[in-house]
C-alpha positions as protocol buffer text, in pm:
chain_id: "A"
residue {
  index: 1
  type: MET
  ca { x: -580 y: 1333 z: 1363 }
}
residue {
  index: 2
  type: GLY
  ca { x: -438 y: 1054 z: 1580 }
}
residue {
  index: 3
  type: LEU
  ca { x: -776 y: 882 z: 1592 }
}
residue {
  index: 4
  type: LEU
  ca { x: -814 y: 931 z: 1216 }
}
residue {
  index: 5
  type: GLY
  ca { x: -479 y: 762 z: 1160 }
}
residue {
  index: 6
  type: ALA
  ca { x: -573 y: 472 z: 1386 }
}
residue {
  index: 7
  type: GLY
  ca { x: -900 y: 427 z: 1201 }
}
residue {
  index: 8
  type: THR
  ca { x: -722 y: 434 z: 866 }
}
residue {
  index: 9
  type: ALA
  ca { x: -475 y: 172 z: 987 }
}
residue {
  index: 10
  type: LEU
  ca { x: -757 y: -56 z: 1098 }
}
residue {
  index: 11
  type: ASN
  ca { x: -944 y: -5 z: 771 }
}
residue {
  index: 12
  type: LEU
  ca { x: -628 y: -95 z: 579 }
}
residue {
  index: 13
  type: GLN
  ca { x: -655 y: -442 z: 729 }
}
residue {
  index: 14
  type: SER
  ca { x: -970 y: -500 z: 522 }
}
residue {
  index: 15
  type: ARG
  ca { x: -753 y: -604 z: 227 }
}
residue {
  index: 16
  type: PHE
  ca { x: -638 y: -900 z: 434 }
}
residue {
  index: 17
  type: ALA
  ca { x: -993 y: -989 z: 537 }
}
residue {
  index: 18
  type: ALA
  ca { x: -1067 y: -1041 z: 168 }
}
residue {
  index: 19
  type: THR
  ca { x: -808 y: -1320 z: 160 }
}
residue {
  index: 20
  type: ASP
  ca { x: -925 y: -1517 z: 464 }
}
residue {
  index: 21
  type: ILE
  ca { x: -1142 y: -1761 z: 270 }
}
residue {
  index: 22
  type: ALA
  ca { x: -1027 y: -1679 z: -83 }
}
residue {
  index: 23
  type: PRO
  ca { x: -891 y: -1977 z: -278 }
}
residue {
  index: 24
  type: ALA
  ca { x: -519 y: -1962 z: -352 }
}
residue {
  index: 25
  type: ARG
  ca { x: -578 y: -1924 z: -726 }
}
residue {
  index: 26
  type: THR
  ca { x: -760 y: -1589 z: -680 }
}
residue {
  index: 27
  type: ARG
  ca { x: -621 y: -1466 z: -347 }
}
residue {
  index: 28
  type: ALA
  ca { x: -407 y: -1186 z: -496 }
}
residue {
  index: 29
  type: ARG
  ca { x: -694 y: -1070 z: -717 }
}
residue {
  index: 30
  type: ASP
  ca { x: -934 y: -1056 z: -421 }
}
residue {
  index: 31
  type: LEU
  ca { x: -686 y: -853 z: -216 }
}
residue {
  index: 32
  type: SER
  ca { x: -621 y: -620 z: -510 }
}
residue {
  index: 33
  type: LEU
  ca { x: -991 y: -540 z: -548 }
}
residue {
  index: 34
  type: ILE
  ca { x: -992 y: -394 z: -197 }
}
residue {
  index: 35
  type: VAL
  ca { x: -684 y: -186 z: -280 }
}
residue {
  index: 36
  type: TRP
  ca { x: -854 y: -75 z: -602 }
}
residue {
  index: 37
  type: SER
  ca { x: -1162 y: 48 z: -413 }
}
residue {
  index: 38
  type: THR
  ca { x: -940 y: 322 z: -267 }
}
residue {
  index: 39
  type: THR
  ca { x: -944 y: 474 z: -617 }
}
residue {
  index: 40
  type: VAL
  ca { x: -1316 y: 544 z: -580 }
}
residue {
  index: 41
  type: GLY
  ca { x: -1266 y: 738 z: -258 }
}
residue {
  index: 42
  type: SER
  ca { x: -962 y: 920 z: -394 }
}
residue {
  index: 43
  type: VAL
  ca { x: -1154 y: 1038 z: -700 }
}
residue {
  index: 44
  type: VAL
  ca { x: -1494 y: 1106 z: -542 }
}
residue {
  index: 45
  type: GLY
  ca { x: -1375 y: 1259 z: -215 }
}
residue {
  index: 46
  type: PRO
  ca { x: -1218 y: 1582 z: -346 }
}
residue {
  index: 47
  type: ASN
  ca { x: -1518 y: 1641 z: -572 }
}
residue {
  index: 48
  type: LEU
  ca { x: -1751 y: 1653 z: -272 }
}
residue {
  index: 49
  type: PHE
  ca { x: -1610 y: 1986 z: -154 }
}
residue {
  index: 50
  type: GLY
  ca { x: -1886 y: 2190 z: -318 }
}
residue {
  index: 51
  type: PRO
  ca { x: -2177 y: 1975 z: -195 }
}
residue {
  index: 52
  type: SER
  ca { x: -2022 y: 1955 z: 151 }
}
residue {
  index: 53
  type: GLU
  ca { x: -2010 y: 2333 z: 179 }
}
residue {
  index: 54
  type: SER
  ca { x: -2376 y: 2356 z: 80 }
}
residue {
  index: 55
  type: LEU
  ca { x: -2462 y: 2092 z: 339 }
}
residue {
  index: 56
  type: GLY
  ca { x: -2259 y: 2273 z: 604 }
}
residue {
  index: 57
  type: ARG
  ca { x: -2439 y: 2603 z: 539 }
}
residue {
  index: 58
  type: ALA
  ca { x: -2776 y: 2428 z: 554 }
}
residue {
  index: 59
  type: LEU
  ca { x: -2685 y: 2281 z: 893 }
}
residue {
  index: 60
  type: GLY
  ca { x: -2544 y: 2610 z: 1023 }
}
residue {
  index: 61
  type: LEU
  ca { x: -2190 y: 2474 z: 1052 }
}
residue {
  index: 62
  type: PRO
  ca { x: -1867 y: 2678 z: 1027 }
}
residue {
  index: 63
  type: GLU
  ca { x: -1699 y: 2710 z: 688 }
}
residue {
  index: 64
  type: PHE
  ca { x: -1511 y: 2402 z: 558 }
}
residue {
  index: 65
  type: THR
  ca { x: -1672 y: 2164 z: 811 }
}
residue {
  index: 66
  type: GLY
  ca { x: -1951 y: 2018 z: 598 }
}
residue {
  index: 67
  type: GLY
  ca { x: -1707 y: 1759 z: 467 }
}
residue {
  index: 68
  type: PHE
  ca { x: -1680 y: 1610 z: 814 }
}
residue {
  index: 69
  type: VAL
  ca { x: -2054 y: 1535 z: 811 }
}
residue {
  index: 70
  type: ILE
  ca { x: -2020 y: 1348 z: 481 }
}
residue {
  index: 71
  type: ALA
  ca { x: -1713 y: 1164 z: 611 }
}
residue {
  index: 72
  type: MET
  ca { x: -1895 y: 1062 z: 931 }
}
residue {
  index: 73
  type: CYS
  ca { x: -2189 y: 928 z: 732 }
}
residue {
  index: 74
  type: ALA
  ca { x: -1957 y: 738 z: 497 }
}
residue {
  index: 75
  type: GLN
  ca { x: -1766 y: 588 z: 790 }
}
residue {
  index: 76
  type: ALA
  ca { x: -2090 y: 487 z: 964 }
}
residue {
  index: 77
  type: LEU
  ca { x: -2207 y: 320 z: 642 }
}
residue {
  index: 78
  type: GLY
  ca { x: -1875 y: 136 z: 615 }
}
residue {
  index: 79
  type: ALA
  ca { x: -1905 y: 15 z: 974 }
}
residue {
  index: 80
  type: LEU
  ca { x: -2259 y: -106 z: 909 }
}
residue {
  index: 81
  type: ILE
  ca { x: -2146 y: -299 z: 600 }
}
residue {
  index: 82
  type: TYR
  ca { x: -1870 y: -464 z: 802 }
}
residue {
  index: 83
  type: PHE
  ca { x: -2106 y: -547 z: 1088 }
}
residue {
  index: 84
  type: VAL
  ca { x: -2380 y: -696 z: 869 }
}
residue {
  index: 85
  type: GLY
  ca { x: -2184 y: -832 z: 574 }
}
residue {
  index: 86
  type: LEU
  ca { x: -1892 y: -1009 z: 742 }
}
residue {
  index: 87
  type: ARG
  ca { x: -2105 y: -1282 z: 900 }
}
residue {
  index: 88
  type: PRO
  ca { x: -1987 y: -1541 z: 962 }
}
residue {
  index: 89
  type: ASP
  ca { x: -1650 y: -1380 z: 1025 }
}
residue {
  index: 90
  type: PRO
  ca { x: -1429 y: -1496 z: 735 }
}
residue {
  index: 91
  type: LEU
  ca { x: -1129 y: -1543 z: 964 }
}
residue {
  index: 92
  type: GLN
  ca { x: -1327 y: -1774 z: 1193 }
}
residue {
  index: 93
  type: THR
  ca { x: -1442 y: -1966 z: 886 }
}
residue {
  index: 94
  type: ALA
  ca { x: -1080 y: -2003 z: 772 }
}
residue {
  index: 95
  type: LEU
  ca { x: -973 y: -2117 z: 1117 }
}
residue {
  index: 96
  type: SER
  ca { x: -1248 y: -2378 z: 1129 }
}
residue {
  index: 97
  type: ARG
  ca { x: -1129 y: -2515 z: 797 }
}
residue {
  index: 98
  type: GLY
  ca { x: -763 y: -2512 z: 895 }
}
residue {
  index: 99
  type: GLY
  ca { x: -777 y: -2695 z: 1228 }
}
residue {
  index: 100
  type: SER
  ca { x: -770 y: -2604 z: 1594 }
}
residue {
  index: 101
  type: VAL
  ca { x: -800 y: -2242 z: 1704 }
}
residue {
  index: 102
  type: ALA
  ca { x: -636 y: -2315 z: 2039 }
}
residue {
  index: 103
  type: ASN
  ca { x: -297 y: -2201 z: 1914 }
}
residue {
  index: 104
  type: ARG
  ca { x: -406 y: -1838 z: 1915 }
}
residue {
  index: 105
  type: PRO
  ca { x: -111 y: -1597 z: 1871 }
}
residue {
  index: 106
  type: SER
  ca { x: 0 y: -1359 z: 2146 }
}
residue {
  index: 107
  type: PRO
  ca { x: 13 y: -982 z: 2083 }
}
residue {
  index: 108
  type: ALA
  ca { x: 385 y: -1016 z: 2012 }
}
residue {
  index: 109
  type: GLY
  ca { x: 330 y: -1309 z: 1780 }
}
residue {
  index: 110
  type: GLY
  ca { x: 391 y: -1109 z: 1465 }
}
residue {
  index: 111
  type: LEU
  ca { x: 744 y: -1016 z: 1569 }
}
residue {
  index: 112
  type: ALA
  ca { x: 816 y: -1375 z: 1668 }
}
residue {
  index: 113
  type: LEU
  ca { x: 700 y: -1490 z: 1326 }
}
residue {
  index: 114
  type: LEU
  ca { x: 939 y: -1247 z: 1159 }
}
residue {
  index: 115
  type: ARG
  ca { x: 1226 y: -1403 z: 1353 }
}
residue {
  index: 116
  type: THR
  ca { x: 1131 y: -1764 z: 1286 }
}
residue {
  index: 117
  type: VAL
  ca { x: 969 y: -1772 z: 940 }
}
residue {
  index: 118
  type: PRO
  ca { x: 1205 y: -1660 z: 658 }
}
residue {
  index: 119
  type: ALA
  ca { x: 924 y: -1636 z: 400 }
}
residue {
  index: 120
  type: ALA
  ca { x: 726 y: -1407 z: 631 }
}
residue {
  index: 121
  type: ARG
  ca { x: 1033 y: -1193 z: 696 }
}
residue {
  index: 122
  type: ARG
  ca { x: 1106 y: -1153 z: 325 }
}
residue {
  index: 123
  type: ALA
  ca { x: 745 y: -1066 z: 243 }
}
residue {
  index: 124
  type: VAL
  ca { x: 720 y: -803 z: 517 }
}
residue {
  index: 125
  type: LEU
  ca { x: 1051 y: -648 z: 413 }
}
residue {
  index: 126
  type: VAL
  ca { x: 931 y: -624 z: 52 }
}
residue {
  index: 127
  type: VAL
  ca { x: 614 y: -446 z: 169 }
}
residue {
  index: 128
  type: GLY
  ca { x: 807 y: -206 z: 390 }
}
residue {
  index: 129
  type: ILE
  ca { x: 1096 y: -122 z: 157 }
}
residue {
  index: 130
  type: SER
  ca { x: 871 y: -71 z: -147 }
}
residue {
  index: 131
  type: HIS
  ca { x: 657 y: 165 z: 59 }
}
residue {
  index: 132
  type: ALA
  ca { x: 964 y: 357 z: 175 }
}
residue {
  index: 133
  type: VAL
  ca { x: 1078 y: 407 z: -185 }
}
residue {
  index: 134
  type: MET
  ca { x: 738 y: 537 z: -290 }
}
residue {
  index: 135
  type: VAL
  ca { x: 690 y: 774 z: 6 }
}
residue {
  index: 136
  type: SER
  ca { x: 1042 y: 918 z: -8 }
}
residue {
  index: 137
  type: VAL
  ca { x: 1014 y: 1024 z: -372 }
}
residue {
  index: 138
  type: MET
  ca { x: 645 y: 1113 z: -367 }
}
residue {
  index: 139
  type: SER
  ca { x: 672 y: 1337 z: -60 }
}
residue {
  index: 140
  type: MET
  ca { x: 952 y: 1546 z: -211 }
}
residue {
  index: 141
  type: THR
  ca { x: 806 y: 1578 z: -560 }
}
residue {
  index: 142
  type: PRO
  ca { x: 582 y: 1882 z: -485 }
}
residue {
  index: 143
  type: VAL
  ca { x: 876 y: 2055 z: -315 }
}
residue {
  index: 144
  type: HIS
  ca { x: 1101 y: 1987 z: -613 }
}
residue {
  index: 145
  type: LEU
  ca { x: 844 y: 2093 z: -871 }
}
residue {
  index: 146
  type: THR
  ca { x: 746 y: 2419 z: -702 }
}
residue {
  index: 147
  type: THR
  ca { x: 1109 y: 2506 z: -639 }
}
residue {
  index: 148
  type: HIS
  ca { x: 1171 y: 2474 z: -1013 }
}
residue {
  index: 149
  type: GLY
  ca { x: 879 y: 2692 z: -1113 }
}
residue {
  index: 150
  type: ALA
  ca { x: 593 y: 2446 z: -1161 }
}
residue {
  index: 151
  type: THR
  ca { x: 244 y: 2579 z: -1109 }
}
residue {
  index: 152
  type: LEU
  ca { x: 10 y: 2430 z: -851 }
}
residue {
  index: 153
  type: THR
  ca { x: -195 y: 2292 z: -1141 }
}
residue {
  index: 154
  type: VAL
  ca { x: 104 y: 2090 z: -1263 }
}
residue {
  index: 155
  type: VAL
  ca { x: 177 y: 1971 z: -909 }
}
residue {
  index: 156
  type: GLY
  ca { x: -186 y: 1869 z: -858 }
}
residue {
  index: 157
  type: LEU
  ca { x: -199 y: 1683 z: -1191 }
}
residue {
  index: 158
  type: THR
  ca { x: 127 y: 1503 z: -1113 }
}
residue {
  index: 159
  type: MET
  ca { x: 7 y: 1385 z: -771 }
}
residue {
  index: 160
  type: SER
  ca { x: -336 y: 1286 z: -904 }
}
residue {
  index: 161
  type: LEU
  ca { x: -181 y: 1068 z: -1174 }
}
residue {
  index: 162
  type: HIS
  ca { x: 55 y: 921 z: -915 }
}
residue {
  index: 163
  type: VAL
  ca { x: -241 y: 821 z: -695 }
}
residue {
  index: 164
  type: ALA
  ca { x: -416 y: 676 z: -999 }
}
residue {
  index: 165
  type: GLY
  ca { x: -105 y: 469 z: -1069 }
}
residue {
  index: 166
  type: MET
  ca { x: -107 y: 342 z: -710 }
}
residue {
  index: 167
  type: TYR
  ca { x: -463 y: 215 z: -710 }
}
residue {
  index: 168
  type: ALA
  ca { x: -640 y: 213 z: -1046 }
}
residue {
  index: 169
  type: LEU
  ca { x: -456 y: -87 z: -1196 }
}
residue {
  index: 170
  type: SER
  ca { x: -421 y: -291 z: -877 }
}
residue {
  index: 171
  type: PRO
  ca { x: -667 y: -560 z: -1004 }
}
residue {
  index: 172
  type: VAL
  ca { x: -437 y: -610 z: -1305 }
}
residue {
  index: 173
  type: PHE
  ca { x: -144 y: -675 z: -1073 }
}
residue {
  index: 174
  type: GLY
  ca { x: -360 y: -904 z: -860 }
}
residue {
  index: 175
  type: TRP
  ca { x: -449 y: -1107 z: -1167 }
}
residue {
  index: 176
  type: LEU
  ca { x: -83 y: -1112 z: -1270 }
}
residue {
  index: 177
  type: ALA
  ca { x: 25 y: -1234 z: -926 }
}
residue {
  index: 178
  type: ASP
  ca { x: -227 y: -1519 z: -947 }
}
residue {
  index: 179
  type: ARG
  ca { x: -118 y: -1615 z: -1297 }
}
residue {
  index: 180
  type: THR
  ca { x: 261 y: -1575 z: -1285 }
}
residue {
  index: 181
  type: GLY
  ca { x: 338 y: -1593 z: -913 }
}
residue {
  index: 182
  type: ARG
  ca { x: 370 y: -1349 z: -627 }
}
residue {
  index: 183
  type: ALA
  ca { x: 748 y: -1310 z: -640 }
}
residue {
  index: 184
  type: THR
  ca { x: 742 y: -1257 z: -1017 }
}
residue {
  index: 185
  type: THR
  ca { x: 494 y: -971 z: -977 }
}
residue {
  index: 186
  type: VAL
  ca { x: 711 y: -821 z: -704 }
}
residue {
  index: 187
  type: LEU
  ca { x: 994 y: -820 z: -960 }
}
residue {
  index: 188
  type: VAL
  ca { x: 766 y: -646 z: -1211 }
}
residue {
  index: 189
  type: GLY
  ca { x: 700 y: -385 z: -944 }
}
residue {
  index: 190
  type: GLN
  ca { x: 1069 y: -336 z: -878 }
}
residue {
  index: 191
  type: VAL
  ca { x: 1135 y: -288 z: -1251 }
}
residue {
  index: 192
  type: LEU
  ca { x: 867 y: -16 z: -1256 }
}
residue {
  index: 193
  type: LEU
  ca { x: 1012 y: 147 z: -944 }
}
residue {
  index: 194
  type: ALA
  ca { x: 1362 y: 136 z: -1092 }
}
residue {
  index: 195
  type: ALA
  ca { x: 1236 y: 296 z: -1415 }
}
residue {
  index: 196
  type: ALA
  ca { x: 1071 y: 572 z: -1211 }
}
residue {
  index: 197
  type: LEU
  ca { x: 1389 y: 637 z: -1012 }
}
residue {
  index: 198
  type: LEU
  ca { x: 1604 y: 645 z: -1324 }
}
residue {
  index: 199
  type: LEU
  ca { x: 1371 y: 904 z: -1473 }
}
residue {
  index: 200
  type: THR
  ca { x: 1401 y: 1119 z: -1161 }
}
residue {
  index: 201
  type: TRP
  ca { x: 1778 y: 1081 z: -1187 }
}
residue {
  index: 202
  type: TRP
  ca { x: 1806 y: 1171 z: -1555 }
}
residue {
  index: 203
  type: GLY
  ca { x: 1507 y: 1401 z: -1597 }
}
residue {
  index: 204
  type: ALA
  ca { x: 1475 y: 1591 z: -1272 }
}
residue {
  index: 205
  type: GLU
  ca { x: 1463 y: 1924 z: -1458 }
}
residue {
  index: 206
  type: SER
  ca { x: 1186 y: 1810 z: -1695 }
}
residue {
  index: 207
  type: GLN
  ca { x: 830 y: 1840 z: -1567 }
}
residue {
  index: 208
  type: PRO
  ca { x: 691 y: 1582 z: -1818 }
}
residue {
  index: 209
  type: LEU
  ca { x: 958 y: 1329 z: -1716 }
}
residue {
  index: 210
  type: VAL
  ca { x: 891 y: 1386 z: -1346 }
}
residue {
  index: 211
  type: LEU
  ca { x: 519 y: 1336 z: -1411 }
}
residue {
  index: 212
  type: THR
  ca { x: 594 y: 1011 z: -1596 }
}
residue {
  index: 213
  type: ALA
  ca { x: 823 y: 901 z: -1315 }
}
residue {
  index: 214
  type: LEU
  ca { x: 548 y: 955 z: -1057 }
}
residue {
  index: 215
  type: ILE
  ca { x: 304 y: 745 z: -1259 }
}
residue {
  index: 216
  type: LEU
  ca { x: 559 y: 463 z: -1281 }
}
residue {
  index: 217
  type: LEU
  ca { x: 631 y: 503 z: -910 }
}
residue {
  index: 218
  type: GLY
  ca { x: 264 y: 448 z: -831 }
}
residue {
  index: 219
  type: LEU
  ca { x: 240 y: 147 z: -1060 }
}
residue {
  index: 220
  type: GLY
  ca { x: 552 y: -7 z: -909 }
}
residue {
  index: 221
  type: TRP
  ca { x: 418 y: 42 z: -558 }
}
residue {
  index: 222
  type: SER
  ca { x: 88 y: -118 z: -658 }
}
residue {
  index: 223
  type: ALA
  ca { x: 246 y: -428 z: -812 }
}
residue {
  index: 224
  type: SER
  ca { x: 483 y: -474 z: -519 }
}
residue {
  index: 225
  type: THR
  ca { x: 227 y: -410 z: -245 }
}
residue {
  index: 226
  type: VAL
  ca { x: -49 y: -629 z: -386 }
}
residue {
  index: 227
  type: SER
  ca { x: 179 y: -926 z: -449 }
}
residue {
  index: 228
  type: SER
  ca { x: 388 y: -896 z: -132 }
}
residue {
  index: 229
  type: SER
  ca { x: 78 y: -850 z: 86 }
}
residue {
  index: 230
  type: THR
  ca { x: -49 y: -1177 z: -59 }
}
residue {
  index: 231
  type: MET
  ca { x: 288 y: -1334 z: 22 }
}
residue {
  index: 232
  type: VAL
  ca { x: 249 y: -1214 z: 382 }
}
residue {
  index: 233
  type: THR
  ca { x: -87 y: -1391 z: 406 }
}
residue {
  index: 234
  type: GLU
  ca { x: 43 y: -1714 z: 253 }
}
residue {
  index: 235
  type: SER
  ca { x: 366 y: -1735 z: 451 }
}
residue {
  index: 236
  type: VAL
  ca { x: 205 y: -1864 z: 772 }
}
residue {
  index: 237
  type: ALA
  ca { x: -88 y: -2077 z: 883 }
}
residue {
  index: 238
  type: ALA
  ca { x: -435 y: -1924 z: 918 }
}
residue {
  index: 239
  type: HIS
  ca { x: -425 y: -1879 z: 1295 }
}
residue {
  index: 240
  type: ASP
  ca { x: -99 y: -1679 z: 1272 }
}
residue {
  index: 241
  type: ARG
  ca { x: -210 y: -1449 z: 992 }
}
residue {
  index: 242
  type: PRO
  ca { x: -374 y: -1164 z: 1190 }
}
residue {
  index: 243
  type: ALA
  ca { x: -64 y: -1104 z: 1403 }
}
residue {
  index: 244
  type: LEU
  ca { x: 167 y: -1111 z: 1102 }
}
residue {
  index: 245
  type: GLN
  ca { x: -62 y: -891 z: 893 }
}
residue {
  index: 246
  type: GLY
  ca { x: -78 y: -629 z: 1166 }
}
residue {
  index: 247
  type: THR
  ca { x: 299 y: -640 z: 1208 }
}
residue {
  index: 248
  type: SER
  ca { x: 340 y: -606 z: 832 }
}
residue {
  index: 249
  type: ASP
  ca { x: 136 y: -286 z: 828 }
}
residue {
  index: 250
  type: LEU
  ca { x: 332 y: -156 z: 1126 }
}
residue {
  index: 251
  type: VAL
  ca { x: 661 y: -217 z: 944 }
}
residue {
  index: 252
  type: MET
  ca { x: 520 y: -68 z: 622 }
}
residue {
  index: 253
  type: ASN
  ca { x: 417 y: 257 z: 791 }
}
residue {
  index: 254
  type: LEU
  ca { x: 737 y: 286 z: 994 }
}
residue {
  index: 255
  type: CYS
  ca { x: 937 y: 245 z: 673 }
}
residue {
  index: 256
  type: GLY
  ca { x: 719 y: 505 z: 502 }
}
residue {
  index: 257
  type: ALA
  ca { x: 766 y: 748 z: 790 }
}
residue {
  index: 258
  type: ALA
  ca { x: 1142 y: 693 z: 785 }
}
residue {
  index: 259
  type: GLY
  ca { x: 1154 y: 735 z: 408 }
}
residue {
  index: 260
  type: GLY
  ca { x: 961 y: 1061 z: 425 }
}
residue {
  index: 261
  type: ALA
  ca { x: 1171 y: 1196 z: 712 }
}
residue {
  index: 262
  type: LEU
  ca { x: 1503 y: 1114 z: 546 }
}
residue {
  index: 263
  type: ALA
  ca { x: 1395 y: 1233 z: 201 }
}
residue {
  index: 264
  type: GLY
  ca { x: 1399 y: 1599 z: 303 }
}
residue {
  index: 265
  type: PRO
  ca { x: 1763 y: 1609 z: 417 }
}
residue {
  index: 266
  type: MET
  ca { x: 1861 y: 1402 z: 113 }
}
residue {
  index: 267
  type: LEU
  ca { x: 1686 y: 1645 z: -119 }
}
residue {
  index: 268
  type: GLY
  ca { x: 1877 y: 1928 z: 44 }
}
residue {
  index: 269
  type: LEU
  ca { x: 2210 y: 1748 z: 16 }
}
residue {
  index: 270
  type: VAL
  ca { x: 2200 y: 1575 z: -323 }
}
residue {
  index: 271
  type: GLY
  ca { x: 1891 y: 1712 z: -497 }
}
residue {
  index: 272
  type: PHE
  ca { x: 1601 y: 1528 z: -657 }
}
residue {
  index: 273
  type: SER
  ca { x: 1832 y: 1334 z: -890 }
}
residue {
  index: 274
  type: GLY
  ca { x: 2041 y: 1213 z: -597 }
}
residue {
  index: 275
  type: LEU
  ca { x: 1729 y: 1112 z: -406 }
}
residue {
  index: 276
  type: GLY
  ca { x: 1621 y: 892 z: -697 }
}
residue {
  index: 277
  type: ALA
  ca { x: 1966 y: 740 z: -733 }
}
residue {
  index: 278
  type: GLY
  ca { x: 1987 y: 666 z: -361 }
}
residue {
  index: 279
  type: ALA
  ca { x: 1648 y: 493 z: -360 }
}
residue {
  index: 280
  type: LEU
  ca { x: 1778 y: 253 z: -627 }
}
residue {
  index: 281
  type: VAL
  ca { x: 1974 y: 82 z: -347 }
}
residue {
  index: 282
  type: LEU
  ca { x: 1645 y: -4 z: -177 }
}
residue {
  index: 283
  type: VAL
  ca { x: 1502 y: -137 z: -503 }
}
residue {
  index: 284
  type: ALA
  ca { x: 1808 y: -359 z: -547 }
}
residue {
  index: 285
  type: THR
  ca { x: 1758 y: -495 z: -194 }
}
residue {
  index: 286
  type: THR
  ca { x: 1393 y: -578 z: -261 }
}
residue {
  index: 287
  type: THR
  ca { x: 1485 y: -743 z: -591 }
}
residue {
  index: 288
  type: VAL
  ca { x: 1724 y: -976 z: -407 }
}
residue {
  index: 289
  type: LEU
  ca { x: 1450 y: -1065 z: -157 }
}
residue {
  index: 290
  type: ALA
  ca { x: 1205 y: -1140 z: -438 }
}
residue {
  index: 291
  type: LEU
  ca { x: 1457 y: -1358 z: -620 }
}
residue {
  index: 292
  type: ARG
  ca { x: 1518 y: -1554 z: -300 }
}
residue {
  index: 293
  type: SER
  ca { x: 1143 y: -1607 z: -267 }
}
residue {
  index: 294
  type: ARG
  ca { x: 1136 y: -1767 z: -613 }
}
residue {
  index: 295
  type: ARG
  ca { x: 1392 y: -2034 z: -519 }
}
residue {
  index: 296
  type: PRO
  ca { x: 1276 y: -2394 z: -468 }
}
residue {
  index: 297
  type: GLY
  ca { x: 1179 y: -2449 z: -108 }
}
residue {
  index: 298
  type: SER
  ca { x: 1034 y: -2101 z: -69 }
}
residue {
  index: 299
  type: ALA
  ca { x: 674 y: -2206 z: -126 }
}
residue {
  index: 300
  type: PRO
  ca { x: 393 y: -2064 z: 91 }
}
residue {
  index: 301
  type: ALA
  ca { x: 341 y: -2226 z: 430 }
}
residue {
  index: 302
  type: THR
  ca { x: -23 y: -2296 z: 356 }
}
residue {
  index: 303
  type: THR
  ca { x: -286 y: -2268 z: 86 }
}
residue {
  index: 304
  type: VAL
  ca { x: -584 y: -2268 z: 326 }
}
């Protein structure tokens, strides 16, 4: 499972690879298309359970292990596409267009950039805090629903629609970020997150309202993550981007882990309504960061 997590983290960086040589006018859209592709795997993957069991029996494998064969083949195909298709390496192409590659960042370069580049710091914080809001509410929703008598079918439908909200409309938010600005789309995301949290506050006892809240939560995460990830890319010069992008994903996942860990005790102390109300503080913080990014003088460091 540790290796699976490491592989997933590395694969998540592919959304940044899509921006390496993308023009500024379509950079958010190009990143969002990679995020959107997750929808395909999320929808197709669970439906391969039946075929995977048939494959496993044909190969003489133990029960429930045929899916690993399909996953291994899919991962090998993905690796082959990377190996063959990303030539020349888009990052090297971007570096050759942007000047000398001698100023290559050190492994700690991402943390140094957070200290010295305010735009980078704001963008990474938006990514991390938005992720924490989503994970904290999402992780406790099945617990809350089953505790209040919801069937597993209702729980499954709620989580499926939440995942659809996270990924299915990401190209729309990418287009919006290119047309109206990255910070503006972050604000749209925070409005959606706030609406979701208010619904969990007011309608915690209503299954339809909780379902609606989870859809809005996914949409808010999508708008915030697509636009703020683009802001991360644009906040520094090309040769500093890999270090900052890796640090951004580190911060995002640490915030998500913290949000999930703290959500359980909060649910026990103040209930699902209190959890939603408490997360509004994080949304307010992210809104302030986005507003500061819209001020004159907060333009991206580069458009290469």
